Structure formats: structure tokens, C-alpha cells
C-alpha atoms as one frame of an Amber mdcrd trajectory, in Angstrom:
protein
  20.349 -27.295  -3.879  18.111 -26.372  -1.403  18.354 -28.785   1.420  16.013
 -26.942   3.741  13.366 -28.989   5.682   9.860 -28.064   5.487   7.672 -27.556
   8.705   5.640 -31.053   7.707   9.149 -32.848   7.469   9.896 -31.577  10.921
   9.927 -34.646  13.883  10.944 -34.567  17.484  11.680 -31.777  19.411  12.185
 -29.473  16.098   8.185 -29.871  15.544   5.987 -27.122  16.617   2.711 -27.666
  17.523  -0.255 -26.280  15.519  -1.636 -23.005  16.488  -4.929 -22.924  18.538
  -7.488 -19.901  17.662  -6.486 -18.339  20.759  -2.586 -18.345  19.537  -4.147
 -16.594  15.982  -6.163 -14.045  18.021  -3.128 -13.419  20.050  -0.911 -13.087
  17.224  -3.416 -10.676  15.159  -4.228  -8.093  17.861  -0.001  -7.526  17.708
   0.131  -7.375  13.988  -3.094  -5.540  13.503  -1.497  -2.854  16.156   1.712
  -2.765  14.165  -0.206  -1.972  10.844  -2.339   0.476  12.559   0.716   2.407
  13.481   1.767   2.523  10.047  -1.704   3.110   8.008  -2.507   5.941  10.498
   0.600   7.680  10.034  -0.149   8.080   6.384  -3.547  10.070   7.066  -2.909
  11.596  10.318  -0.251  14.142   9.182  -2.074  15.626   6.130  -4.653  17.511
   8.371  -2.064  18.729  10.738   0.348  20.007   7.950  -1.071  23.759   8.019
  -0.490  23.957  11.822   3.339  22.160  11.435   4.132  24.811   8.637   2.885
  27.714  10.555   4.437  26.854  13.845   8.053  25.746  12.328   7.828  29.165
   9.926   8.328  27.086   6.524   4.929  26.645   4.916   7.055  26.197   1.154
   8.350  22.836   1.970   5.585  21.199   3.695   5.222  18.477   0.951   8.499
  17.011   1.899   6.918  15.785   5.488   4.717  13.225   3.255   7.342  12.987
   0.358  10.174  11.642   2.964   7.924   9.093   4.146   6.822   7.956   1.119
  10.101   7.592  -0.292  11.604   5.413   2.787   8.558   3.262   3.203   8.200
   2.345  -0.182  12.094   1.647  -0.902  12.619  -0.851   1.894   9.203  -2.846
   1.584  11.338  -5.400  -0.447  13.758  -5.539   2.101  11.934  -6.229   4.986
  10.255  -9.088   3.002  13.725 -10.635   2.314  14.963 -10.123   5.919  11.930
 -11.700   7.039  12.767 -14.795   5.093  16.174 -14.886   6.229  15.993 -13.920
   9.925  12.369 -14.776  10.626   8.965 -12.662  11.089   9.661 -11.870  14.722
  12.667 -10.215  14.884  11.982  -8.435  11.832   8.651  -7.002  12.905  10.144
  -6.180  16.160  12.962  -4.212  14.410  10.414  -2.466  12.351   8.410  -1.352
  15.208  11.584  -0.128  17.054  12.584   2.118  14.170   8.948   3.345  13.762
   9.139   4.294  17.531  12.289   6.233  17.077  11.283   8.170  13.929   8.111
   8.724  15.893   9.838  10.250  18.987  12.269  12.231  16.705   9.342  13.549
  14.897   7.659  14.852  17.862  11.050  16.510  19.373  11.785  18.199  15.909
  12.480  21.806  16.216  12.712  22.758  12.691  10.929  21.326   9.199  14.099
  20.004   7.780  14.727  17.896  11.146  10.948  17.202  11.172  11.565  15.886
   7.348  14.612  13.545   8.240  12.903  12.302  11.163   9.741  11.073   8.888
  12.210   9.673   6.715  13.306   7.335   9.654   9.970   6.729  10.835   9.309
   5.661   7.190  11.982   3.295   7.210  10.183   1.314  10.074   6.598   1.750
   8.680   7.843   0.249   5.564   7.666  -3.045   6.796   4.737  -3.029   9.206
   2.227  -3.920   6.636   3.829  -6.434   4.316   5.280  -8.531   7.184   1.786
  -8.438   8.784   0.391 -10.038   5.713   3.320 -12.513   5.872   2.673 -13.491
   9.326  -1.243 -14.291   8.561   0.130 -16.629   5.699   2.431 -18.354   8.441
  -0.329 -18.631  10.615  -3.231 -20.399   8.308  -3.263 -22.197   5.329  -4.454
 -20.545   2.028  -7.893 -22.107   1.934  -8.589 -20.428   5.112  -6.274 -17.208
   4.596  -8.898 -15.226   2.762 -11.220 -14.377   5.808  -8.082 -12.803   7.865
  -7.555 -10.477   4.976 -10.954  -8.666   6.400  -8.547  -7.477   9.303  -6.169
  -5.563   6.887  -8.800  -3.957   5.257 -10.244  -2.849   8.556  -7.064  -1.170
   9.493  -6.936   0.871   6.308 -10.484   1.966   6.735 -10.448   3.126  10.703
  -7.209   4.834   9.693  -8.481   6.740   7.018 -11.403   7.652   8.771  -9.645
   8.464  12.029  -6.855   9.981  10.882  -7.830  13.157   9.123 -10.227  13.952
  12.144  -7.500  13.384  14.907  -4.824  15.110  12.961  -6.607  18.429  12.367
  -8.513  18.294  16.340  -5.116  17.132  17.970  -2.784  20.033  16.065  -5.308
  22.519  16.718  -6.214  21.787  20.363  -2.905  19.878  22.033  -0.188  21.018
  19.366   1.199  18.941  16.486   3.787  16.841  18.418   1.173  14.909  19.990
   0.330  13.200  16.835   3.407  11.784  16.871   3.877  10.993  20.518   0.466
   8.910  20.561   2.452   6.422  18.321   4.764   5.640  21.674   2.158   3.958
  23.869   0.415   2.195  20.739   3.876   1.182  19.195   5.044  -0.282  22.713
   2.004  -2.378  23.202   2.066  -3.586  19.730   5.978  -4.518  20.686   5.063
  -6.169  23.803   2.158  -8.161  22.157   4.013  -9.066  18.988   7.262 -10.092
  20.874   5.268 -12.539  23.164   2.981 -13.686  20.432   5.192 -14.466  17.538
   7.324 -16.809  19.678   4.569 -19.483  18.982   4.873 -18.748  15.263   5.765
 -21.554  12.554   9.402 -20.688  11.391  10.388 -20.830   7.741  13.982 -18.627
   7.706  16.853 -19.971   6.197  20.678 -19.120   6.460  21.070 -16.458   3.479
  23.145 -13.647   2.696  21.545 -10.314   1.735  22.699  -8.851  -1.462  23.450
  -5.663  -0.412  24.625  -4.203  -3.925  20.969  -5.288  -5.222  19.520  -3.505
  -2.449  21.333  -0.246  -3.028  20.468  -0.468  -6.581  16.623  -1.160  -5.964
  16.625   1.392  -3.442  18.233   4.254  -5.233  16.144   3.252  -8.343  12.852
   3.638  -6.114  13.647   6.859  -4.692  14.407   8.862  -8.061  11.545   7.205
  -9.263   9.440   8.624  -6.579  11.178  12.064  -6.594  10.110  12.719 -10.271
   6.765  11.731  -9.786   6.436  13.856  -6.505   7.926  16.990  -8.277   6.654
  16.562 -11.617   4.175  19.299 -12.659   4.448  20.798  -9.180   7.765  21.691
  -8.316   9.057  21.245 -11.988   7.621  20.772 -15.578   7.197  17.303 -16.680
   9.343  18.231 -19.687  12.046  19.765 -17.804  15.623  18.801 -17.655  15.039
  17.864 -13.806  12.350  15.206 -14.337  14.075  13.869 -17.334  17.441  13.727
 -15.245  15.724  11.670 -12.474  13.569   9.469 -14.874  16.917   8.833 -16.952
  18.781   8.000 -13.567  15.751   5.643 -12.069  15.702   3.734 -15.601  19.627
   3.343 -15.463  19.233   2.148 -11.802  16.552  -0.254 -12.580  18.662  -1.970
 -15.355  21.695  -2.227 -13.206  19.305  -3.873 -10.542  18.024  -6.134 -13.175
  21.570  -6.807 -14.165  22.301  -7.808 -10.609  19.357 -10.358 -10.036  20.458
 -12.327 -12.742  24.552 -12.425 -11.692  23.987 -12.639  -8.058  24.359 -15.950
  -6.246  21.411 -15.114  -4.121  19.521 -12.187  -5.714  17.272  -9.631  -3.406
  13.836 -10.770  -5.074  14.431 -14.671  -6.101  14.095 -14.813  -9.993  11.605
 -17.822  -9.615   9.410 -15.466  -7.805   9.390 -12.640 -10.614   9.168 -15.462
 -13.111   5.840 -17.179 -11.356   3.234 -16.227 -13.565   0.721 -16.380 -10.453
   2.961 -13.867  -8.614   3.058 -11.736 -12.045  -0.215 -11.562 -12.745  -1.337
 -10.842  -9.235   1.012  -8.624  -8.382  -0.174  -6.379 -12.022  -3.664  -6.969
 -11.214  -3.490  -5.488  -7.670  -1.060  -2.779  -8.869  -3.646  -1.406 -11.465
  -6.613  -1.927  -8.830  -4.978  -0.379  -5.830  -3.187   2.217  -7.597  -6.267
   3.490  -9.308  -8.104   3.428  -6.067  -5.579   5.413  -4.095  -5.504   8.135
  -7.296  -9.369   8.434  -7.060  -9.334   8.955  -3.215  -6.866  11.558  -3.829
  -8.589  13.645  -6.363 -12.442  12.964  -5.055 -12.324  15.670  -2.751 -11.270
  17.938  -5.299 -14.202  17.300  -7.336 -16.638  17.604  -4.481 -15.342  20.920
  -3.963 -15.113  22.397  -7.145 -17.886  20.461  -9.122 -20.280  19.498  -6.289
 -19.567  22.600  -4.128 -19.046  21.036  -0.847 -17.048  22.571   1.802 -13.379
  21.009   2.635 -14.905  19.029   5.686 -17.952  17.709   3.748 -15.555  16.762
   1.081 -13.816  14.250   3.316 -17.240  12.617   4.584 -17.976  11.918   0.673
 -14.923   9.454   0.800 -16.476   7.448   3.517 -18.610   5.211   1.171 -15.670
   4.743  -0.859 -13.586   2.905   1.912 -16.263   1.351   3.925 -17.345  -0.313
   0.408 -13.725  -1.653  -0.041 -13.898  -3.470   3.405 -17.483  -5.005   2.715
 -16.339  -6.309  -0.518 -12.795  -7.604   0.863 -14.510  -9.418   3.623 -17.191
 -11.033   1.303 -14.359 -12.198  -1.056 -12.282 -13.473   1.461 -14.856 -15.445
   3.079 -15.984 -16.835   0.176 -12.247 -18.151  -0.990 -13.245 -20.258   2.142
 -15.837 -22.075   0.131 -15.706 -21.535  -3.269 -13.446 -23.580  -5.728 -13.755
 -21.373  -8.415 -12.813 -18.312  -5.782 -11.814 -15.673  -9.055 -15.189 -15.605
  -9.906 -16.238 -12.962  -7.146 -13.508 -10.586  -7.943 -14.226 -10.885 -11.547
 -17.777  -9.736 -11.125 -16.661  -7.128  -8.880 -14.207  -5.601 -11.032 -16.625
  -5.627 -14.110 -19.090  -3.668 -11.404 -16.091  -1.304 -11.015 -15.621  -0.656
 -14.449 -19.377  -0.098 -15.573 -20.016   2.377 -12.295 -16.825   4.199 -13.254
 -17.778   4.759 -17.059 -21.062   5.612 -15.648 -19.102   8.283 -13.534 -17.524
   9.677 -16.764 -20.642  10.096 -18.532 -22.472  11.906 -15.710 -19.667  13.792
 -14.297 -21.314  17.164 -13.535 -24.835  16.362 -13.972 -25.305  13.125 -11.515
 -26.755  14.200  -8.566 -24.682  14.023  -5.153 -26.629  11.091  -3.371 -26.494
   9.020  -6.632 -22.634  10.161  -7.035 -21.964   8.648  -3.591 -23.968   5.374
  -4.253 -22.446   4.678  -6.951 -18.762   5.492  -5.075 -19.901   2.839  -2.821
 -20.947   0.190  -5.559 -17.465   0.589  -7.159 -15.673   0.376  -4.082 -17.444
  -2.550  -3.134 -16.356  -4.296  -6.534 -12.616  -3.334  -6.190 -12.483  -4.719
  -2.754 -13.216  -8.128  -3.994  -9.994  -8.012  -5.808  -7.541  -7.717  -2.594
  -7.501 -10.997  -0.578  -7.922 -13.122  -3.886  -4.498 -11.256  -5.411  -2.756
 -11.615  -1.700  -3.697 -15.149  -0.814  -3.279 -16.278  -4.729   0.515 -14.988
  -4.801   1.150 -16.519  -1.446  -0.438 -19.631  -2.388   1.834 -19.799  -5.394
   5.277 -19.795  -3.332   7.169 -21.886  -0.847   6.906 -21.200   2.598  10.724
 -19.710   2.730   9.844 -17.113   0.054   6.479 -15.668   1.417   8.252 -12.684
   3.013   9.786 -11.981  -0.292   6.661 -12.473  -2.345   4.555 -10.525  -0.198
   6.771  -7.591   0.421   7.435  -7.347  -3.516   3.754  -7.555  -4.368   3.229
  -4.681  -1.965   6.172  -2.455  -3.149   4.820  -2.885  -6.873   1.219  -1.930
  -5.803   2.873   1.317  -4.122   4.690   2.161  -7.303   1.811   1.591  -9.238
  -0.025   3.874  -6.853   2.697   6.658  -7.198   2.295   6.256 -10.969  -1.244
   6.442 -11.337  -1.597   9.327  -8.817   0.876  11.128 -11.015  -1.020  10.375
 -14.278  -4.158  11.675 -12.661  -2.447  14.904 -11.738  -0.827  15.234 -14.904
  -4.678  14.960 -16.621  -6.048  17.657 -13.756  -2.997  20.252 -13.520  -2.245
  19.619 -17.315  -5.610  20.392 -18.231  -5.577  23.656 -16.912  -2.672  24.771
 -19.380  -0.178  24.297 -16.790   2.916  22.380 -17.745   5.150  23.927 -15.443
   5.664  24.423 -11.612   3.540  26.223  -8.911  -0.303  24.887  -9.800  -1.541
  22.291  -7.681  -4.861  20.861  -6.271  -4.694  22.858  -3.474  -4.778  26.435
  -5.370  -7.633  24.304  -7.403  -9.374  24.039  -4.507  -9.109  27.822  -3.807
 -11.644  28.511  -6.893  -9.263  29.829  -9.721 -10.599  27.602 -11.923 -14.459
  27.285 -13.133 -16.886  24.433 -12.799 -17.303  23.516 -16.239 -13.489  23.036
 -16.978 -13.438  21.032 -13.964 -16.496  18.964 -15.113 -14.505  18.254 -18.175
 -11.066  17.388 -16.766 -12.988  15.261 -14.314 -14.560  13.306 -17.386 -11.219
  12.173 -18.134 -10.323  11.448 -14.811 -13.113   8.887 -14.421 -12.046   7.385
 -17.755  -8.850   6.858 -16.723  -9.933   5.302 -13.622 -12.318   3.247 -15.731
  -9.241   2.278 -17.604  -7.340   1.193 -14.530  -9.856  -1.282 -13.208 -10.367
  -2.810 -16.470  -6.566  -3.368 -16.713  -6.692  -5.062 -13.381  -9.585  -7.165
 -14.493  -7.243  -8.154 -17.772  -4.528  -9.341 -15.736  -6.807 -11.101 -13.293
  -8.469 -13.247 -16.049  -4.565 -13.975 -16.787  -3.855 -15.334 -13.462  -4.030
 -19.103 -13.135  -6.733 -20.321 -10.508  -4.967 -22.593  -8.571  -6.361 -24.784
  -5.966  -6.168 -23.418  -2.571  -4.584 -26.030  -0.049  -3.814 -27.122   3.199
   0.006 -25.625   2.791   1.578 -23.085   0.756   4.099 -25.753  -0.420   1.827
 -28.263  -2.039   0.397 -25.414  -3.776   3.641 -23.924  -4.966   4.287 -27.474
  -6.239   1.516 -27.427  -8.537   1.938 -24.175  -9.754   5.387 -25.246 -10.944
   3.850 -28.633 -12.419   5.636 -30.809 -10.323
């Protein structure tokens, strides 16, 4: 039986004063910097990779620089959520920042590609907790009713990193050397540590004495890594129907079955069953997974469309993604602020996702014939519609669980969003690369950019990609409609009781 005392029941010396606006701003600076570290490192490396491969003398294994970070950061995301619920947000966030800084220094000093890959894995172990912990801390600071307007800071971090990262990565690697893209994490990380260490001391505390299910953590981490390896290698390193990919997928399935069995038998499972069974958490996570996963897949393959179909240069194709990024922030900002005023806050993302579905259907219909400017404007409208989903899904999930489960629920939602993104990117890759008549390794988006495929073929393939995007947004809308619209209360515990029918 849970005998834990909620913050509203505290008295005397144990009670903490309410946070002021100045406190909230101070905490936001620290966690936004921490988030920026993780988000920037996902984008700044891409444009520096050719230089890294040339200077380290190994171009063939360059994808491992990205894959190792992805494996580590995705696998440990739920662990950070659980640890934050057990030991508190402050110590967990500080640990993530320290691990990330250590990994960054190791990356900058790496004398060979494989040592760089190992250092990137360490860096991912830290980066995996920064984003979900930041969302959890925001949930600790403000009640669900006011929480949506703060989600704009999270969206702003991703947009700024997506715009600055590729530019900085290319410029720094070509001028002062690629190690500097990792060295710049040191001053930013130390400042984030300083701000977080001081500011989070005033944060309300919801941790409770628990034990970490180590066996469950091992099973879940192993299952995640084998699945991501299969998705990363399928169609590029090995054919999708090869024994290697089948073996990885089969091993991942067995590990997931073992993890599910462990959840039922463990005294304190890694992810509490009541969190997984919560209908709001379940529907909100799936809706956000389809929405963000589809968006990620679209951003990865759109530059290929701009280059092979629209005839843009590599530099200009990246500029074509700016409306897509900015529209998401505008949509998230509008939706987050609307949540503070509207009783039926789901209506905003319902309209937004409907617009996104119609917009991507128009992309599929007009692929190859739609002029560039209307095409880019349509992308902006689509991203504006998708952006409305993000704060509603996050706040609804947090609104439906108790305060001591905020970290676990938020990290679990982020984890499944990342898995969903990897799956949908793999589907898009299978459409594009498989459509070239290649079921094996060797063909990639980079070889297609080199002009080895005629325009008409690429137009046909992208009609399928845009149709798949339309389906992904439609599924996000369907699960959003299924998500129960709980009143946004002044505290998470009140909303959780209503969600449970208490």
C-alpha cells in the first residue's frame, strides 16, 4: 500500500513554499540549456561527418557515429524517468549532464573512428535523459492547467538546434576542426550544471524510496538496442529479408516478451502497470508516437525530394526544411496557450491534425507538379497543424498520473515516440530504397542524391512517401480522438484520481 504523503498533505518544516515566477524562470534557463545540449548534438554531427571520416581515415563506418548515440539515448530514456521518481529530479538531471559532458570530452579527444563511436555511446547515455527530465521538471513546477504554455520552450529548443546544428557542424569542421563541435558542449554543459544545481534545489520533491528493477532494465535495454540495430541496418547494411535482420528482430521480440513477463512478476516493475494501463497515457503516447515519428521521417527524406525532384542544391534543400520547423513551434505555442483557456482543449489538435492529413494528401497528389513555393507553404501549414498535438499529448499524459509517477510516465512516452520514429523512418526508407528494386545493401539516400535515379521514378516513390505520411497523421488523429479529455486541474494528483474514477 502506498503510504507516501503528497505535497499538499505536508505540514510544518517539511512543506516547501510555492515557486515564484523568478524561480520558474531560473529553473527554465537551466533545463532549457540541458535540453539544448542533447538536441544540438543530434543535428550538429551530421554535416561534420564527411570531415570526420576523411581525417580519421574511415568513411565506411561513419553511420555508427549516429547509430551508437541513438542506441544509447533511446534505450536509457525510461531508466532516467524511473530514477528521477526514485531519487529526485535534481540528482538525476545533474548525473545526465555530467555523463554527457564526459562523453563529449571523450569524443573530442578520440584518435580513431571506433573510439569516437564508443565515446558517442557514452554521450548518448547522458543525452537520453536530458529531454524527458526537462519535461518532467516543467510538470513539477506548474499545474497541468498552466503547463501547456511552457511546452513552447521545448519546441523552441528543437527548432533552434535543427537550424543551427547543421550550419555550425559544417562551418566548425571545415574551419577550426571537427573536435570543436564536441568541445563547445563543455562550457554549455558546465553552465547548465551550475544553473540546474542551484535552481532545482527549490523544486517540489516527489521521489519515494524504491528499488530499481535491474533485470527489467537489462531486458528492456537489450530489446531496444537489438530492434534499433535491425531498423538501422535493414535495407542498407543487409537486405530486409536477410538472416541477420531476421535474427535481430527475432531476438528483440524474445527480449520484449521477457520484459513483458518481468513487468507482471516484479514487485516494483521498471514501468508500473498502472501507468501502462492508463487509457490517457496509452492513447496520448501512441498519438504522439505516430505524429512525431511521421514528422521525423518526413524531415529526413524531404531534402532528398528537394534535390532529386525539385533540383535544389544540398545547401538549399536544407533551407527548405525551415518552414517545417518553424511551423511546428508556432502550432505548439498556439495549442499550449489555448490549453490554459479552453475546456475542450483537444479540439485544437483535432483541427490541426485534420489540416495536416489534408495537406499531406495534397502533397501526394501534387508530387512532382506542385511548384516549389506552394509546396514549401503547404509544408508550413502541415507542420503548423502537427505542432498543435505536441503540448496537448504531453500535458494530458502528465495530467493523468500521480506526481511520483511523472518521471516514469514522461520518459515512457518519450521512449515510445523515439521507437515510433525509428520504425517510421525505416518504413520510409523501405519505400524509397525498396522502390529502386534493391532489397539488399549498398543503396542509400546518399547514393540517390548523387543523381543515379531519374526524376520520374523519384516522383512516383515520393507519392508513396507522402501517402504514408498522410496515413501516419491520420492514425495520430484517430488515437487523439480515443484519448479521454480530462479536466486540467490545479495539481496532477487531482486529475489522476478523476482519470481513475475515484
